N, C-alpha and C positions, 0 to 999 in steps of 0.2 A: 609444530602445529600440524595437525592432520587435516583440519577443515577451516575454512574462513569463518563459518558461523554467521549468525544474524548480523552482528555488528560490522564486521569487515565486508560482508556482502552488500550491505547498505551504504557503506562509506562514501561512494561517489555521489550520493544524493544529499549528503549533509549540507552542503553549501547552497543548494537550490530548491530543496523540497521542504514544504511545510507539512507536518503530520499532526493530526489530532486523533486520539483514540477515545472512543466512547464505550464504557463498559456496561454490560448488562447489570441491572439492579440485583438480580439473583445470581449468585456464584456458587456452584457452577450453574450455567444456564439450563433451563428446562429443555427437555427433548424437543427438537425442532427449532430452537432458538440458538443464537450465536452468543458466545461469551463476550465478544466485543466487535465493534465496527471501527475501521480506520478510515480517516478522511485525509486525502493528500491534495496539496495545492502547489502549483508551480507556474512559471512563465511559459508561454507557448514554446519558446526556444528550448526549454528544458524538458519537454515531454519525452524526447528520446532517452534522456537520463532516467526519467521515471520508469520507462519500460525496461531499461537495462537493469535497474535496481530490482524491479519485480521479477525479472527472469533469473537474476542471481539468487534472490531469496527463495524462489521455487525450485532451484536446482539442488536436489538433496545430496549430491556429491560435494557441493560447496557449503550447503547449509542443511545438515542432517535433521535439524529441528523441524523442518517443513514436513517431514514424514508424518508428524502428529497434527498437522493443520487440516481442518475441514473448511475449505474455502467456499465462500458464498458468491453471490453475483457481484459483478463489477460494473460500475456505471462511470462513464466519462462525460464530463461537461466542460464548459468554459464560461468565464465571466465576461460580461459585456457592459459597456457604459450606458447603453440605451436598450429599450425593448426592440427597436428596429434592428439593432446589432445582433440581438439574440437569434433572429430568424434569417439573417443574411448569410 
């Protein structure tokens, strides 16, 4: 094996990361649009694992497929039980 690739680079997150992928209705996407959007969810304690997986996926020496990715904006949020918790 020369490279880990997508699957092995993401393996540390399998037990703790939830991923959803939403595909664009048009494939391939029109200019300026993205082919898909991925949504990830994890416990607060697992956020470092999420970042480690993202770093591994973006490392083209470990995951050469990333050379073909046009990455869009990243947004980080968290769930709370109350509105007050959202702003604390």
